[in-house]
C-alpha positions, 0 to 999 in steps of 0.5 A: 439906105443901110451901108454895112452888112449888119444894117442891111440884114437888120433891114431885111429882118425888120421888113419880114417881121413887119409883114408877119405882124401886119398879117396877125394884126389884120387877122385879129381885127377881122375876128374882132369885127366878126365877133361883134357882128355875131353878138349884135345879131344874137347869133348862136355861134357868137360864144365860139367865135369869141373864144377863137378870137380871144385865143388869137388875141392872146397869141398876138400878145404873147408874140409881142404884136400887140401889147398885153394891156391892149389884148386884155382890153379887147378881150374884156370888151368882147366878153362884156358885149357877149354877156350883155347880149345874153341877158341876166342869168336867173 
């Protein structure tokens, strides 16, 4: 248990931030799952869904919830799966 006033405040702040970060992480994970599912089912709205997912991933990385390399990797894998499902462009 924190003893000083500053330590108590720091604990409150970190608990608030943890709740916010958890919500953002959950949203990102849910969107990634939905995007993958849309790509696998050859859904026509997969492109739009991936676009919004990438925006959320970028925002999470910008806020420091996830690391920049993790965000880049997630975005890369999503785009790779989308491009693969659309087939070669002729």
